A tleap script that builds the chain and sets N, CA, C and O, in Angstrom:
source leaprc.protein.ff14SB
mol = sequence {
  NMET THR ASN LYS VAL TYR VAL GLY ASN LEU
  SER PHE ASP THR THR GLU ASP ALA LEU LYS
  ASP LEU PHE SER GLN ALA GLY THR VAL ASP
  SER VAL SER ILE ILE MET ASP LYS PHE SER
  GLY ARG SER LYS GLY PHE ALA PHE VAL GLU
  MET SER SER GLU GLU GLU ALA LYS LYS ALA
  ILE GLU THR LEU ASN GLY LYS GLU LEU ASP
  GLY ARG ASN ILE VAL VAL ASP GLU ALA LYS
  PRO MET GLU LYS LYS PRO PHE LYS LYS PHE
  SER GLY ASP ARG ARG GLY PHE ASP LYS LYS
  ARG CPHE
}
set mol.1.N position { 74.364 -6.991 22.487 }
set mol.1.CA position { 74.887 -8.190 21.835 }
set mol.1.C position { 76.354 -7.946 21.475 }
set mol.1.O position { 76.759 -6.832 21.141 }
set mol.2.N position { 77.118 -9.005 21.553 }
set mol.2.CA position { 78.527 -8.931 21.182 }
set mol.2.C position { 78.749 -9.736 19.907 }
set mol.2.O position { 77.812 -10.309 19.351 }
set mol.3.N position { 79.971 -9.770 19.460 }
set mol.3.CA position { 80.278 -10.555 18.269 }
set mol.3.C position { 80.798 -11.941 18.632 }
set mol.3.O position { 81.338 -12.642 17.776 }
set mol.4.N position { 80.641 -12.345 19.899 }
set mol.4.CA position { 81.088 -13.647 20.368 }
set mol.4.C position { 79.879 -14.536 20.585 }
set mol.4.O position { 78.899 -14.111 21.196 }
set mol.5.N position { 79.937 -15.788 20.083 }
set mol.5.CA position { 78.823 -16.719 20.232 }
set mol.5.C position { 79.283 -17.983 20.949 }
set mol.5.O position { 80.435 -18.404 20.848 }
set mol.6.N position { 78.340 -18.567 21.675 }
set mol.6.CA position { 78.535 -19.829 22.383 }
set mol.6.C position { 78.090 -20.950 21.453 }
set mol.6.O position { 77.066 -20.831 20.781 }
set mol.7.N position { 78.850 -22.030 21.411 }
set mol.7.CA position { 78.490 -23.195 20.613 }
set mol.7.C position { 78.502 -24.404 21.546 }
set mol.7.O position { 79.547 -24.763 22.088 }
set mol.8.N position { 77.354 -25.025 21.730 }
set mol.8.CA position { 77.241 -26.157 22.639 }
set mol.8.C position { 76.824 -27.429 21.940 }
set mol.8.O position { 76.510 -27.432 20.749 }
set mol.9.N position { 76.825 -28.526 22.710 }
set mol.9.CA position { 76.475 -29.861 22.239 }
set mol.9.C position { 77.425 -30.348 21.146 }
set mol.9.O position { 77.013 -31.016 20.197 }
set mol.10.N position { 78.695 -30.004 21.298 }
set mol.10.CA position { 79.691 -30.432 20.320 }
set mol.10.C position { 80.125 -31.865 20.564 }
set mol.10.O position { 80.154 -32.337 21.700 }
set mol.11.N position { 80.460 -32.541 19.490 }
set mol.11.CA position { 81.086 -33.851 19.591 }
set mol.11.C position { 82.485 -33.661 20.166 }
set mol.11.O position { 83.118 -32.632 19.929 }
set mol.12.N position { 82.967 -34.637 20.914 }
set mol.12.CA position { 84.323 -34.554 21.447 }
set mol.12.C position { 85.369 -34.590 20.337 }
set mol.12.O position { 86.529 -34.246 20.565 }
set mol.13.N position { 84.961 -35.006 19.133 }
set mol.13.CA position { 85.881 -35.094 18.000 }
set mol.13.C position { 85.915 -33.821 17.150 }
set mol.13.O position { 86.738 -33.716 16.240 }
set mol.14.N position { 85.045 -32.861 17.429 }
set mol.14.CA position { 84.994 -31.630 16.638 }
set mol.14.C position { 86.273 -30.820 16.833 }
set mol.14.O position { 86.753 -30.650 17.953 }
set mol.15.N position { 86.813 -30.326 15.724 }
set mol.15.CA position { 88.049 -29.544 15.773 }
set mol.15.C position { 87.748 -28.056 15.571 }
set mol.15.O position { 86.675 -27.679 15.102 }
set mol.16.N position { 88.719 -27.229 15.937 }
set mol.16.CA position { 88.570 -25.786 15.729 }
set mol.16.C position { 88.469 -25.468 14.244 }
set mol.16.O position { 87.732 -24.561 13.857 }
set mol.17.N position { 89.208 -26.207 13.399 }
set mol.17.CA position { 89.128 -25.982 11.951 }
set mol.17.C position { 87.736 -26.285 11.416 }
set mol.17.O position { 87.238 -25.565 10.550 }
set mol.18.N position { 87.094 -27.353 11.923 }
set mol.18.CA position { 85.737 -27.692 11.472 }
set mol.18.C position { 84.750 -26.594 11.864 }
set mol.18.O position { 83.870 -26.238 11.080 }
set mol.19.N position { 84.896 -26.058 13.077 }
set mol.19.CA position { 84.022 -24.959 13.500 }
set mol.19.C position { 84.261 -23.711 12.666 }
set mol.19.O position { 83.315 -23.025 12.279 }
set mol.20.N position { 85.527 -23.419 12.389 }
set mol.20.CA position { 85.845 -22.235 11.585 }
set mol.20.C position { 85.244 -22.362 10.189 }
set mol.20.O position { 84.706 -21.390 9.657 }
set mol.21.N position { 85.329 -23.543 9.595 }
set mol.21.CA position { 84.744 -23.768 8.266 }
set mol.21.C position { 83.230 -23.575 8.295 }
set mol.21.O position { 82.663 -22.945 7.403 }
set mol.22.N position { 82.579 -24.121 9.323 }
set mol.22.CA position { 81.122 -24.009 9.423 }
set mol.22.C position { 80.689 -22.559 9.633 }
set mol.22.O position { 79.773 -22.082 8.964 }
set mol.23.N position { 81.339 -21.862 10.554 }
set mol.23.CA position { 80.931 -20.496 10.878 }
set mol.23.C position { 81.333 -19.489 9.802 }
set mol.23.O position { 80.795 -18.382 9.767 }
set mol.24.N position { 82.256 -19.850 8.936 }
set mol.24.CA position { 82.614 -18.946 7.847 }
set mol.24.C position { 81.463 -18.789 6.850 }
set mol.24.O position { 81.483 -17.876 6.025 }
set mol.25.N position { 80.461 -19.672 6.921 }
set mol.25.CA position { 79.259 -19.522 6.089 }
set mol.25.C position { 78.467 -18.276 6.499 }
set mol.25.O position { 77.727 -17.713 5.692 }
set mol.26.N position { 78.626 -17.849 7.754 }
set mol.26.CA position { 77.885 -16.697 8.264 }
set mol.26.C position { 78.695 -15.410 8.194 }
set mol.26.O position { 78.146 -14.327 8.400 }
set mol.27.N position { 79.984 -15.507 7.909 }
set mol.27.CA position { 80.820 -14.312 7.835 }
set mol.27.C position { 82.261 -14.615 8.202 }
set mol.27.O position { 82.689 -15.769 8.188 }
set mol.28.N position { 83.001 -13.572 8.529 }
set mol.28.CA position { 84.415 -13.699 8.852 }
set mol.28.C position { 84.585 -14.140 10.299 }
set mol.28.O position { 84.057 -13.517 11.220 }
set mol.29.N position { 85.329 -15.220 10.482 }
set mol.29.CA position { 85.593 -15.757 11.820 }
set mol.29.C position { 86.921 -15.194 12.303 }
set mol.29.O position { 87.955 -15.375 11.660 }
set mol.30.N position { 86.883 -14.497 13.459 }
set mol.30.CA position { 88.115 -13.954 14.034 }
set mol.30.C position { 88.855 -14.990 14.861 }
set mol.30.O position { 90.079 -15.092 14.776 }
set mol.31.N position { 88.120 -15.768 15.666 }
set mol.31.CA position { 88.774 -16.791 16.489 }
set mol.31.C position { 87.794 -17.889 16.869 }
set mol.31.O position { 86.581 -17.681 16.907 }
set mol.32.N position { 88.348 -19.063 17.147 }
set mol.32.CA position { 87.586 -20.213 17.613 }
set mol.32.C position { 88.326 -20.782 18.812 }
set mol.32.O position { 89.543 -20.964 18.771 }
set mol.33.N position { 87.587 -21.063 19.881 }
set mol.33.CA position { 88.208 -21.613 21.077 }
set mol.33.C position { 87.338 -22.732 21.640 }
set mol.33.O position { 86.286 -22.476 22.226 }
set mol.34.N position { 87.788 -23.978 21.458 }
set mol.34.CA position { 87.107 -25.116 22.059 }
set mol.34.C position { 87.609 -25.227 23.495 }
set mol.34.O position { 88.816 -25.216 23.738 }
set mol.35.N position { 86.691 -25.333 24.434 }
set mol.35.CA position { 87.055 -25.397 25.845 }
set mol.35.C position { 87.429 -26.837 26.192 }
set mol.35.O position { 86.670 -27.779 25.962 }
set mol.36.N position { 88.638 -26.968 26.759 }
set mol.36.CA position { 89.182 -28.293 27.064 }
set mol.36.C position { 89.205 -28.529 28.574 }
set mol.36.O position { 89.372 -27.593 29.357 }
set mol.37.N position { 89.036 -29.786 28.969 }
set mol.37.CA position { 89.157 -30.171 30.365 }
set mol.37.C position { 90.634 -30.189 30.736 }
set mol.37.O position { 91.444 -30.804 30.041 }
set mol.38.N position { 90.985 -29.518 31.826 }
set mol.38.CA position { 92.406 -29.383 32.160 }
set mol.38.C position { 93.029 -30.685 32.661 }
set mol.38.O position { 94.250 -30.833 32.622 }
set mol.39.N position { 92.216 -31.623 33.128 }
set mol.39.CA position { 92.768 -32.872 33.637 }
set mol.39.C position { 92.884 -33.940 32.553 }
set mol.39.O position { 93.915 -34.604 32.438 }
set mol.40.N position { 91.829 -34.104 31.761 }
set mol.40.CA position { 91.841 -35.154 30.740 }
set mol.40.C position { 92.378 -34.670 29.397 }
set mol.40.O position { 92.803 -35.476 28.570 }
set mol.41.N position { 92.360 -33.340 29.176 }
set mol.41.CA position { 92.794 -32.804 27.893 }
set mol.41.C position { 91.763 -32.989 26.792 }
set mol.41.O position { 92.043 -32.710 25.626 }
set mol.42.N position { 90.582 -33.452 27.147 }
set mol.42.CA position { 89.509 -33.712 26.185 }
set mol.42.C position { 88.553 -32.524 26.150 }
set mol.42.O position { 88.428 -31.785 27.126 }
set mol.43.N position { 87.891 -32.354 25.032 }
set mol.43.CA position { 86.916 -31.275 24.882 }
set mol.43.C position { 85.805 -31.406 25.913 }
set mol.43.O position { 85.395 -32.514 26.259 }
set mol.44.N position { 85.321 -30.264 26.404 }
set mol.44.CA position { 84.177 -30.263 27.321 }
set mol.44.C position { 82.854 -30.246 26.558 }
set mol.44.O position { 81.790 -30.308 27.174 }
set mol.45.N position { 82.903 -30.165 25.237 }
set mol.45.CA position { 81.684 -30.209 24.437 }
set mol.45.C position { 81.102 -28.854 24.111 }
set mol.45.O position { 79.972 -28.759 23.632 }
set mol.46.N position { 81.879 -27.784 24.371 }
set mol.46.CA position { 81.397 -26.463 23.964 }
set mol.46.C position { 82.576 -25.590 23.568 }
set mol.46.O position { 83.732 -25.876 23.880 }
set mol.47.N position { 82.232 -24.505 22.860 }
set mol.47.CA position { 83.275 -23.611 22.335 }
set mol.47.C position { 82.722 -22.198 22.239 }
set mol.47.O position { 81.528 -21.956 22.415 }
set mol.48.N position { 83.633 -21.277 21.955 }
set mol.48.CA position { 83.259 -19.895 21.682 }
set mol.48.C position { 83.854 -19.508 20.336 }
set mol.48.O position { 85.016 -19.794 20.045 }
set mol.49.N position { 83.030 -18.851 19.521 }
set mol.49.CA position { 83.466 -18.393 18.212 }
set mol.49.C position { 83.281 -16.885 18.175 }
set mol.49.O position { 82.210 -16.373 18.502 }
set mol.50.N position { 84.317 -16.185 17.779 }
set mol.50.CA position { 84.239 -14.730 17.674 }
set mol.50.C position { 84.169 -14.354 16.199 }
set mol.50.O position { 85.063 -14.666 15.413 }
set mol.51.N position { 83.075 -13.673 15.846 }
set mol.51.CA position { 82.874 -13.211 14.486 }
set mol.51.C position { 83.400 -11.776 14.375 }
set mol.51.O position { 83.667 -11.132 15.390 }
set mol.52.N position { 83.547 -11.279 13.146 }
set mol.52.CA position { 84.123 -9.943 12.979 }
set mol.52.C position { 83.134 -8.808 13.271 }
set mol.52.O position { 83.552 -7.665 13.458 }
set mol.53.N position { 81.827 -9.109 13.312 }
set mol.53.CA position { 80.838 -8.066 13.617 }
set mol.53.C position { 79.628 -8.666 14.325 }
set mol.53.O position { 79.417 -9.878 14.301 }
set mol.54.N position { 78.841 -7.800 14.952 }
set mol.54.CA position { 77.619 -8.243 15.612 }
set mol.54.C position { 76.621 -8.814 14.616 }
set mol.54.O position { 75.928 -9.788 14.912 }
set mol.55.N position { 76.547 -8.208 13.439 }
set mol.55.CA position { 75.613 -8.679 12.406 }
set mol.55.C position { 75.945 -10.105 11.985 }
set mol.55.O position { 75.052 -10.930 11.797 }
set mol.56.N position { 77.238 -10.386 11.840 }
set mol.56.CA position { 77.652 -11.741 11.461 }
set mol.56.C position { 77.388 -12.729 12.595 }
set mol.56.O position { 77.057 -13.888 12.344 }
set mol.57.N position { 77.532 -12.280 13.830 }
set mol.57.CA position { 77.233 -13.140 14.979 }
set mol.57.C position { 75.745 -13.475 15.010 }
set mol.57.O position { 75.372 -14.625 15.246 }
set mol.58.N position { 74.892 -12.474 14.773 }
set mol.58.CA position { 73.445 -12.714 14.724 }
set mol.58.C position { 73.095 -13.675 13.599 }
set mol.58.O position { 72.264 -14.566 13.776 }
set mol.59.N position { 73.721 -13.499 12.448 }
set mol.59.CA position { 73.475 -14.384 11.309 }
set mol.59.C position { 73.898 -15.811 11.641 }
set mol.59.O position { 73.211 -16.763 11.271 }
set mol.60.N position { 75.023 -15.967 12.334 }
set mol.60.CA position { 75.493 -17.300 12.719 }
set mol.60.C position { 74.493 -17.974 13.654 }
set mol.60.O position { 74.208 -19.163 13.509 }
set mol.61.N position { 73.960 -17.219 14.610 }
set mol.61.CA position { 72.978 -17.767 15.543 }
set mol.61.C position { 71.729 -18.208 14.800 }
set mol.61.O position { 71.215 -19.302 15.030 }
set mol.62.N position { 71.241 -17.351 13.904 }
set mol.62.CA position { 70.007 -17.642 13.166 }
set mol.62.C position { 70.161 -18.825 12.214 }
set mol.62.O position { 69.255 -19.650 12.100 }
set mol.63.N position { 71.298 -18.912 11.534 }
set mol.63.CA position { 71.442 -19.935 10.493 }
set mol.63.C position { 72.056 -21.248 10.978 }
set mol.63.O position { 71.821 -22.291 10.367 }
set mol.64.N position { 72.833 -21.222 12.057 }
set mol.64.CA position { 73.555 -22.425 12.451 }
set mol.64.C position { 72.994 -23.125 13.692 }
set mol.64.O position { 73.353 -24.273 13.955 }
set mol.65.N position { 72.129 -22.468 14.451 }
set mol.65.CA position { 71.550 -23.105 15.630 }
set mol.65.C position { 70.727 -24.319 15.206 }
set mol.65.O position { 69.827 -24.200 14.374 }
set mol.66.N position { 71.033 -25.488 15.776 }
set mol.66.CA position { 70.324 -26.720 15.441 }
set mol.66.C position { 70.921 -27.483 14.272 }
set mol.66.O position { 70.476 -28.589 13.965 }
set mol.67.N position { 71.914 -26.913 13.620 }
set mol.67.CA position { 72.553 -27.561 12.472 }
set mol.67.C position { 73.391 -28.749 12.949 }
set mol.67.O position { 73.925 -28.732 14.057 }
set mol.68.N position { 73.502 -29.770 12.115 }
set mol.68.CA position { 74.274 -30.955 12.472 }
set mol.68.C position { 75.749 -30.767 12.146 }
set mol.68.O position { 76.110 -30.305 11.063 }
set mol.69.N position { 76.595 -31.136 13.110 }
set mol.69.CA position { 78.048 -31.107 12.937 }
set mol.69.C position { 78.619 -32.320 13.649 }
set mol.69.O position { 78.409 -32.495 14.849 }
set mol.70.N position { 79.329 -33.146 12.924 }
set mol.70.CA position { 79.939 -34.364 13.470 }
set mol.70.C position { 78.923 -35.247 14.201 }
set mol.70.O position { 79.218 -35.813 15.253 }
set mol.71.N position { 77.726 -35.353 13.627 }
set mol.71.CA position { 76.697 -36.235 14.177 }
set mol.71.C position { 75.906 -35.666 15.344 }
set mol.71.O position { 75.103 -36.385 15.940 }
set mol.72.N position { 76.107 -34.397 15.689 }
set mol.72.CA position { 75.386 -33.766 16.798 }
set mol.72.C position { 74.705 -32.493 16.300 }
set mol.72.O position { 75.249 -31.782 15.454 }
set mol.73.N position { 73.516 -32.209 16.825 }
set mol.73.CA position { 72.842 -30.951 16.525 }
set mol.73.C position { 73.378 -29.901 17.494 }
set mol.73.O position { 73.124 -29.959 18.697 }
set mol.74.N position { 74.116 -28.950 16.953 }
set mol.74.CA position { 74.785 -27.962 17.805 }
set mol.74.C position { 73.816 -26.873 18.265 }
set mol.74.O position { 72.809 -26.596 17.613 }
set mol.75.N position { 74.144 -26.272 19.388 }
set mol.75.CA position { 73.398 -25.135 19.938 }
set mol.75.C position { 74.269 -23.905 19.745 }
set mol.75.O position { 75.422 -23.880 20.176 }
set mol.76.N position { 73.719 -22.885 19.097 }
set mol.76.CA position { 74.452 -21.638 18.875 }
set mol.76.C position { 73.639 -20.514 19.491 }
set mol.76.O position { 72.468 -20.323 19.160 }
set mol.77.N position { 74.277 -19.766 20.397 }
set mol.77.CA position { 73.572 -18.711 21.120 }
set mol.77.C position { 74.560 -17.591 21.437 }
set mol.77.O position { 75.771 -17.752 21.286 }
set mol.78.N position { 74.030 -16.475 21.871 }
set mol.78.CA position { 74.870 -15.355 22.275 }
set mol.78.C position { 75.710 -15.760 23.487 }
set mol.78.O position { 75.193 -16.354 24.433 }
set mol.79.N position { 76.992 -15.442 23.456 }
set mol.79.CA position { 77.865 -15.734 24.592 }
set mol.79.C position { 77.552 -14.763 25.718 }
set mol.79.O position { 77.434 -13.556 25.506 }
set mol.80.N position { 77.423 -15.307 26.908 }
set mol.80.CA position { 77.143 -14.480 28.083 }
set mol.80.C position { 78.410 -14.397 28.931 }
set mol.80.O position { 79.208 -15.334 28.938 }
set mol.81.N position { 78.604 -13.293 29.642 }
set mol.81.CA position { 79.798 -13.176 30.481 }
set mol.81.C position { 79.819 -14.244 31.571 }
set mol.81.O position { 78.775 -14.639 32.091 }
set mol.82.N position { 81.011 -14.699 31.904 }
set mol.82.CA position { 81.158 -15.724 32.926 }
set mol.82.C position { 80.782 -15.146 34.291 }
set mol.82.O position { 81.221 -14.056 34.658 }
set mol.83.N position { 79.969 -15.886 35.030 }
set mol.83.CA position { 79.560 -15.444 36.359 }
set mol.83.C position { 80.678 -15.734 37.349 }
set mol.83.O position { 81.308 -16.791 37.308 }
set mol.84.N position { 80.907 -14.788 38.226 }
set mol.84.CA position { 81.897 -15.014 39.283 }
set mol.84.C position { 81.237 -15.838 40.370 }
set mol.84.O position { 80.200 -15.460 40.914 }
set mol.85.N position { 81.848 -16.963 40.675 }
set mol.85.CA position { 81.327 -17.829 41.723 }
set mol.85.C position { 82.078 -17.544 43.011 }
set mol.85.O position { 83.296 -17.371 42.999 }
set mol.86.N position { 81.360 -17.496 44.110 }
set mol.86.CA position { 82.042 -17.215 45.379 }
set mol.86.C position { 82.962 -18.369 45.763 }
set mol.86.O position { 82.667 -19.535 45.499 }
set mol.87.N position { 84.064 -18.026 46.381 }
set mol.87.CA position { 85.015 -19.022 46.834 }
set mol.87.C position { 84.440 -19.724 48.049 }
set mol.87.O position { 84.022 -19.078 49.010 }
set mol.88.N position { 84.420 -21.059 48.007 }
set mol.88.CA position { 83.902 -21.831 49.137 }
set mol.88.C position { 85.064 -22.279 49.997 }
set mol.88.O position { 86.053 -22.827 49.510 }
set mol.89.N position { 84.922 -22.036 51.265 }
set mol.89.CA position { 85.946 -22.487 52.202 }
set mol.89.C position { 85.444 -23.764 52.853 }
set mol.89.O position { 84.353 -23.793 53.423 }
set mol.90.N position { 86.228 -24.798 52.769 }
set mol.90.CA position { 85.852 -26.081 53.330 }
set mol.90.C position { 86.559 -26.296 54.655 }
set mol.90.O position { 87.734 -25.964 54.815 }
set mol.91.N position { 85.820 -26.857 55.599 }
set mol.91.CA position { 86.453 -27.185 56.874 }
set mol.91.C position { 86.720 -28.684 56.899 }
set mol.91.O position { 86.167 -29.438 56.098 }
set mol.92.N position { 87.547 -29.094 57.799 }
set mol.92.CA position { 87.850 -30.513 57.923 }
set mol.92.C position { 89.111 -30.866 57.170 }
set mol.92.O position { 89.803 -30.000 56.636 }
set mol.93.N position { 89.396 -32.146 57.137 }
set mol.93.CA position { 90.616 -32.586 56.465 }
set mol.93.C position { 90.360 -32.799 54.977 }
set mol.93.O position { 89.261 -32.535 54.489 }
set mol.94.N position { 91.355 -33.265 54.269 }
set mol.94.CA position { 91.259 -33.395 52.819 }
set mol.94.C position { 90.263 -34.455 52.382 }
set mol.94.O position { 89.811 -34.438 51.237 }
set mol.95.N position { 89.913 -35.378 53.269 }
set mol.95.CA position { 88.956 -36.420 52.903 }
set mol.95.C position { 87.521 -35.938 53.001 }
set mol.95.O position { 86.594 -36.666 52.644 }
set mol.96.N position { 87.330 -34.719 53.480 }
set mol.96.CA position { 85.983 -34.173 53.567 }
set mol.96.C position { 85.317 -34.402 54.916 }
set mol.96.O position { 84.152 -34.048 55.099 }
set mol.97.N position { 86.051 -34.997 55.872 }
set mol.97.CA position { 85.470 -35.245 57.186 }
set mol.97.C position { 85.840 -34.122 58.143 }
set mol.97.O position { 86.958 -33.607 58.117 }
set mol.98.N position { 84.916 -33.762 58.961 }
set mol.98.CA position { 85.170 -32.766 59.994 }
set mol.98.C position { 85.641 -33.515 61.230 }
set mol.98.O position { 84.902 -34.334 61.777 }
set mol.99.N position { 86.839 -33.251 61.667 }
set mol.99.CA position { 87.435 -33.992 62.796 }
set mol.99.C position { 86.630 -33.823 64.078 }
set mol.99.O position { 86.675 -34.695 64.946 }
set mol.100.N position { 85.902 -32.737 64.218 }
set mol.100.CA position { 85.129 -32.495 65.434 }
set mol.100.C position { 83.972 -33.486 65.557 }
set mol.100.O position { 83.516 -33.764 66.666 }
set mol.101.N position { 83.508 -34.004 64.471 }
set mol.101.CA position { 82.342 -34.895 64.490 }
set mol.101.C position { 82.716 -36.317 64.857 }
set mol.101.O position { 81.855 -37.071 65.311 }
set mol.102.N position { 83.961 -36.710 64.678 }
set mol.102.CA position { 84.325 -38.124 64.902 }
set mol.102.C position { 85.280 -38.299 66.046 }
set mol.102.O position { 85.675 -39.424 66.354 }
savepdb mol mol.pdb
quit
């Protein structure tokens, strides 16, 4: 287990300060990062919170999972490492059509 937790089912209006205030009930919050969509600039509805210790991260998971924040019941779980996805090579033109077929 690490001291980083995943927070899901967030309202698009939830701020990093609101998450920091909520998670400070479980211990010292080192950082909060709401994941944003790079095109729209809007929240993707999840975040990562880094606590100062594993014990505080476990406490946050136990006490805050299912708790209501900004009208949504949030999901709090252990953060898992990001999976590397294989690069897909696409054939054809930019419209997605394969010129050989037409």
